[in-house]
N, C-alpha and C positions, 0 to 999 in steps of 0.2 A: 833556617828561618830568617827573614829580613829583620833588621833592627826596628822595633816598633816603639814609639813614644807611648808609655803606659799611664801617663798621668791623667787625672781627672781635669776638667776645665777648672780654672780658678776665677774667683770673683775679685774685682778691684777693691771691694769693700771688706774682703776677708770673711764675709758671712757664709752661712751654710748654703750648700747647693740644693736645688729643687729638681727632682725628676718626676715628671708626669708620665705615668705608665698606662699601658692598655689603650693607646690611641688607635682608632680604627678609621677615622674619616679625615679628609683634608681640613675641615673646619675645626677638628680637634687639635690638629697641629697648629693651626693659626691661633686658636685660643690660648694654647700653652705658650707659644712664642710671644704673643701680645701681652700676656700676664708677666713675662719675664722668667720663664722656666729655663734652667741651665742644661737639662738633659731631657730627651724625649724617648719614651719606651714603647716598643711595639712587640707584640707577643706572637711567637711562632709555635709555642707549645699548645697542646690541646686545652682549650678553655673557651668560654663564651666570648672572649676578647681576641681569639686567635685570628690572624690575618694571613692571606696568601702571600706568596712571594711577589706577585704582580701588584697587589695592593700596597705591600711594604715599599716597593720601588716608587710608587706614586707618592707615598708619605715622605720618603727621604727626599724626593725632588721638591716637594712642597716646603720642606724645612730650609732649603736653599743654603745649607751649611750654617744657618744661624745658631744652631745648637746641635751637639752630637746626638746621633740616634743610636739607641741601645736595643739590640734584639734579644728577646728573652727565650731561652731554650731549656728544656728539661730532658736530660739523658739523651741528647741528640749526638750521633757520631760526629767526631771532629771534622771529617771530610765533608759531611753534609752541612755543618755550620759554615765551613769555608766556602762552599758552593753558594750558600745564601748570601754571604758577605760579598762575594764577587758579583752576584746578580743584582743586589739591592743597594750596595754602598753604605751599609750600616757601619758605624764607627767602633762600637763595642759589642761584645757578646756577654750577656748576663746568663750565668750557668746556675740553674735553680734545682738541679737534681743531685745525683750521687756520682758526679763525674770523677774519673780517676785523675788525680793530680799529675801523674806521669804522662798522660796523653796531651796535656794542654800546651806543651811546647810547640805542637804542630799548628796551633791556631794562627791565623793570619791577621787577627786584630787583637788588641788588648781585651782583657776580660774582667768582669765583676763577678765575684763568687758569692752566691746567696747561701746563707746558712739559716737554720730555723730554730728558734727557741721553742721548747716544748717541755711539758711536765716530765720530770725525771732525768732531764739532761742538764748537768751542772755547767757553770761558766768555765770551769777548768777543762771539762770535756770538750766544750766548744772551742776553747783556745787551742787545744791540742789539734783539733781538726783544722782550724784556721791556719795553723803553722805548717800544715802539710802542703798548702798551696803557695807556690813561689811567685812572687812579683805580681799579685793581682793589682789592678787599678784601685779596687776597693773591695771590702767585704760588706755585703748587704745583709743585715739582720732582719729577718721577717718572722712572722708567726707561722707555725707549721700548718700545712693543709695537704690533702691528698694530691692536689695538682701542683704543689710546689710553691704556692703563693697566690696572691690576689684574692684571698678569702674575705678580707675585711676584718679578720680577727686581730686583736691587739697583741703585739709582741710583748715579751716580759721586759719592761723598762729597767728593772733592777739588774737583771742579767746583762742587758745591753750596756748599761753604764760600766759594769765591770769589764766587758769586752772592749769597749772604747778605750778604757784606760790601759788594758793589757795588750792590745793588738799592735803589731809592728806595721800593719797596713791601715790606711784610712778606713773608717767604718761609717756606713750609711745605715739609716734606720727606716724600716718599713713596717707595715702591719697595723691596720686599723686606724691610720692617721686621717685626720680631717681638719677643716678650718678651725674647729673649736678646741681641739686638743693638741695641735702640733706645736704651739708655743711652749706648752707645759712639757711635752716630750723632749724638746730641744734643751730646755733648762735642766731637766733631770738627767739627760744622757750625754749631751755634748757631742753628737756625731758630726762628721764633716758635711752631711747632707741628709735629706729625707726623700722618701719615695712614696708616692700616693697613686692609687688607682680608683678603688670603689668609693673612697672618701670624697671624690669630686665628681660623682655621677648622680644623675637624676633619672629614675626609671630605666636604669641599665646603660645609660649613655653619658658620655662626658658632658658636663655643664660648664659653659664658659664663665658664668658668674661664680660658681664654686671654685673653679680653677683660680680665678683672680683672688678670691677670698683666701684661699690656701696660701698662695704665694705672698700675699700681703701679710698674712699672719706670721709667716716665716721671717719676712724682712723686718717686721716690727719686734720680733723676739729679742730679748736681751740675755746676755750671759752665755750665748751659744757659739761665739766666734772663735775662741782660742784653739778648738780641737783640730782644725785643718792644718794650721801651722805646726802644732805639736805632733800630729800624726805624720806629716810629711818629714819633719825633722827626725822622728824615730825611724822612718823608712830609709832615710839616707845614711843612717849610722851603721 
């Protein structure tokens, strides 16, 4: 496999990254970029936000390289992910299923591994699972759902805080975030970034004003900055 830069994008202000996920229209991409999003997410897994490869290619072109585009997959064979990468030009694969860590060396792009907090699963169990995945760009903590994410359910923030502190890889937070609670989530968990989908939607579609409000809430949050440098320092050790 070719040598791939696996790092997340970094912000000059050192603040948390924002990923707007579940984009389906060119206007959604424009709204996310205009608001200052750092990562753009498009969903290939079965869900109401799923897009075709052709639509994804249009969305990647619309982004014009202004922010990396992350493709979300659930238990998709690696060769199929690589085919989508080649056809669309996405920059990262987000793996939200039960992917075998041993298979991931064949990926042609860096990956973000999503793990799900759920009742009965301890932080130590999740840390063990996290450590099975080598050199992820980030671990994304989300609330469990049958489709692998995007449910709008709130992740367990207490568990997330423990995982942020114990992880060797940068940790992002997803699950039930919205403009009203994201600042509190950042202050309590200190992730390197946050991921939102349903929390910036109106009637099932992305809403430009909610996207702007969400990004503004992240940028105005205090006490959430140190985690990126700390996590990257741990990863390099």
